[in-house]
C-alpha positions as CSV (number, residue, x, y, z in Angstrom):
1,M,-34.2,39.8,2.8
2,L,-33.2,41.7,0.7
3,F,-33.1,39.3,-2.3
4,I,-36.1,37.7,-1.9
5,Y,-37.2,41.6,-3.3
6,R,-35.5,41.8,-5.8
7,L,-36.6,38.2,-7.0
8,L,-39.8,39.0,-6.2
9,I,-39.6,42.4,-8.3
10,T,-38.0,40.1,-11.1
11,A,-41.2,37.5,-10.8
12,I,-43.1,40.7,-11.2
13,I,-41.5,42.6,-13.9
14,L,-41.3,38.7,-15.6
15,L,-44.5,38.5,-15.2
16,F,-45.4,42.1,-17.5
17,I,-42.9,41.3,-19.9
18,S,-44.6,37.9,-20.4
19,I,-47.8,39.5,-21.1
20,F,-47.0,42.3,-23.4
21,L,-44.1,41.2,-25.4
22,L,-43.3,37.5,-25.6
23,T,-46.9,37.6,-27.3
24,E,-46.3,33.9,-29.0
25,F,-43.6,32.3,-25.8
26,D,-44.6,29.2,-26.7
27,N,-44.5,28.8,-30.6
28,I,-41.3,27.1,-31.0
29,N,-40.4,29.1,-33.8
30,S,-40.5,32.6,-31.9
31,A,-38.4,31.0,-29.7
32,L,-34.2,32.8,-30.0
33,T,-36.4,35.5,-30.5
34,N,-37.7,35.3,-27.0
35,K,-34.4,33.5,-25.6
36,I,-32.7,37.0,-27.4
37,L,-35.2,39.5,-25.1
38,L,-35.5,37.0,-22.0
39,F,-31.6,37.8,-21.3
40,T,-31.7,41.3,-22.2
41,F,-34.7,42.0,-19.9
42,V,-33.3,40.3,-16.9
43,F,-30.3,41.8,-16.8
44,L,-31.0,45.5,-17.6
45,I,-33.6,44.9,-15.0
46,Q,-30.4,42.5,-12.9
47,I,-28.4,45.3,-13.1
48,M,-31.1,48.7,-12.4
49,L,-31.9,46.5,-8.7
50,T,-27.9,45.5,-8.1
51,I,-27.3,49.3,-7.8
52,I,-30.4,50.0,-5.9
53,D,-29.0,47.0,-3.6
54,K,-26.2,48.8,-3.6
55,M,-26.7,52.4,-3.2
56,L,-29.3,51.4,-0.4
57,N,-26.7,49.8,1.9
58,K,-24.1,52.2,0.4
59,K,-21.3,50.1,-0.6
60,K,-19.8,50.4,-3.2
61,I,-20.4,50.3,-6.9
62,E,-18.1,47.2,-8.5
63,I,-18.5,47.1,-12.5
64,H,-17.7,43.9,-13.0
65,E,-19.2,42.3,-9.9
66,I,-22.3,43.5,-11.2
67,S,-22.1,42.7,-14.3
68,Q,-21.0,38.9,-13.6
69,S,-24.3,38.8,-11.8
70,S,-26.7,40.2,-13.8
71,L,-25.4,37.8,-16.6
72,N,-25.3,34.7,-14.2
73,Y,-29.3,36.1,-13.3
74,A,-29.9,36.1,-17.2
75,I,-28.4,33.1,-18.2
76,L,-30.1,31.1,-15.4
77,A,-33.4,32.7,-16.6
78,V,-33.3,31.4,-20.5
79,V,-32.0,27.9,-19.1
80,G,-35.0,28.6,-17.0
81,Y,-36.9,28.8,-20.8
82,D,-35.5,26.2,-22.7
83,T,-36.7,24.0,-19.7
84,F,-40.2,25.3,-19.9
85,K,-40.0,25.4,-23.6
86,D,-39.3,21.9,-23.2
87,L,-42.2,20.7,-21.4
88,N,-44.2,22.4,-23.3
89,Y,-42.8,20.3,-26.4
90,K,-43.9,17.6,-24.2
91,E,-47.4,18.5,-24.3
92,I,-47.8,18.7,-20.4
93,F,-49.1,22.3,-20.2
94,S,-51.9,21.5,-23.7
95,S,-55.0,21.7,-21.2
96,S,-53.6,24.7,-20.0
97,S,-54.5,28.7,-20.7
98,R,-52.0,31.1,-21.9
99,T,-52.1,32.5,-18.5
100,V,-51.1,29.7,-16.5
101,K,-48.5,29.3,-18.8
102,I,-47.8,32.6,-18.4
103,V,-47.0,32.2,-14.5
104,I,-45.4,28.6,-14.7
105,M,-43.3,30.0,-16.8
106,V,-42.9,32.7,-14.8
107,L,-41.9,30.2,-11.8
108,I,-39.8,28.2,-13.0
109,V,-37.4,30.8,-14.5
110,T,-37.7,32.5,-10.9
111,M,-37.2,28.8,-9.2
112,F,-33.6,28.7,-11.2
113,M,-32.6,31.7,-10.4
114,T,-33.9,31.3,-6.7
115,L,-31.9,27.8,-6.5
116,T,-28.7,29.3,-7.6
117,K,-28.3,32.0,-5.4
118,L,-29.1,30.2,-2.3
119,M,-26.9,27.2,-4.2
120,Q,-23.8,29.8,-4.3
121,T,-25.0,31.6,-0.5
122,L,-24.2,28.1,0.9
123,F,-22.0,27.1,-0.6
124,L,-19.5,29.5,-2.0
125,Y,-20.1,31.9,1.4
126,E,-16.7,33.8,1.3
127,S,-16.1,35.4,4.6
């Protein structure tokens, strides 16, 4: 259940980051800057959430595990953003407002993170 809360918190933070920092998130000229910002923020958010998760569950905090998990989520966020950029480039969202585009981008990024974590949980489970 804690995983769902982590994704919800990440999605909410991404929404606020998109609204306030990524002012031209759908502009092709600022794509690299937006990818770097998105990668950095998701990486830091996941580090904080993983540390809080470990502390609440009273588990050992391993730097390697935290950095690897955060790196995976940050890369998935950039892949999700690239998917949104490709769909936006094909003008699928041309009639949508900026707010709707932000919500769609956050949903795509969160979906990539959720599906990957689900696949890892289903197929890479170690007992």
